C-alpha positions in Angstrom: 0.0 0.0 0.0 1.3 3.5 -0.9 0.6 6.6 1.2 1.6 10.1 0.5 2.8 12.1 3.5 4.1 15.7 3.0 4.7 14.9 -0.7 6.8 11.8 0.1 5.7 8.3 -0.7 5.5 5.8 2.2 5.2 2.0 1.5 3.1 -0.1 3.9 3.6 -3.9 3.8 2.4 -6.8 5.9 3.8 -10.2 6.5 1.8 -13.0 8.1 3.6 -15.8 9.9 1.7 -18.9 11.1 4.6 -20.6 12.8 3.5 -21.7 16.3 5.9 -20.7 19.1 6.0 -19.8 22.8 6.4 -16.1 23.5 8.7 -15.5 26.5 7.6 -11.8 26.5 3.8 -12.6 26.6 4.2 -15.9 28.4 1.7 -17.5 26.0 1.6 -19.9 23.1 1.4 -17.9 19.8 -0.4 -19.4 16.8 0.8 -16.7 14.4 1.7 -13.1 14.0 1.3 -10.2 11.6 4.1 -7.7 11.1 3.4 -4.3 9.6 6.4 -2.5 8.1 6.1 1.2 7.1 9.0 2.7 5.0 9.1 6.4 4.5 12.0 8.5 3.3 12.7 9.9 6.8 11.3 7.2 9.1 10.8 3.4 9.3 8.2 1.9 11.5 7.3 -1.6 12.6 4.4 -3.1 14.5 3.5 -6.7 15.4 0.2 -8.3 16.3 -0.1 -11.8 17.8 -2.7 -14.4 17.3 -3.0 -16.6 20.4 -3.8 -20.3 20.3 -7.5 -19.7 21.3 -8.0 -16.9 18.8 -9.7 -17.2 15.5 -7.3 -16.1 12.8 -8.4 -13.1 10.9 -6.0 -11.4 8.4 -7.7 -8.0 8.6 -7.6 -7.9 12.4 -3.9 -8.7 12.3 -3.3 -6.0 9.7 -5.2 -3.4 11.7 -3.6 -4.2 15.0 -0.1 -4.4 13.6 -0.5 -1.1 11.7 -1.9 0.6 14.8 1.2 -0.4 16.8 3.5 0.8 14.0 1.7 4.2 13.8 1.6 4.9 17.6 4.6 7.3 17.4 3.0 9.5 14.8 0.7 12.5 15.1 -3.0 11.9 14.9 -3.4 13.7 11.6 -0.7 11.5 10.0 -2.2 8.4 11.4 -5.6 9.4 9.9 -4.0 9.7 6.5 -2.7 6.1 6.8 -6.1 4.8 8.0 -7.9 6.6 5.2 -5.5 4.9 2.7 -6.1 1.5 4.4 -9.9 1.9 4.0 -9.5 2.6 0.3 -7.1 -0.4 0.0 -9.6 -2.8 1.5 -12.6 -1.2 -0.3 -14.5 0.5 2.4 
C-alpha cells in the first residue's frame, strides 16, 4: 500500500507468519503473528500483532492491530492519512 505524507511516498507492507511458538515476552503460546512495516524517506516503523492459540485467525484484524502499533509514534493527523488509505485499500 502506498501513502503520500508531505509529498513523500511511504510504503506499507504486511507479513503473516503462522509458525507456532511460545512467546517469552507474553508468556503464552502464539499461533501466528502479523508484522506491519512502514517505510518512508525519513522514518521506518514496525508493529506486530499476535494471534493466540485460542483466537480465530483473521487477516484483517492482524493487519489493523499491527498497523496501529506501527503508527503509535506519529501525530493523529498523519495516522488518519494512513487509516484513510487503508480503508481505500480494502474497499470500504
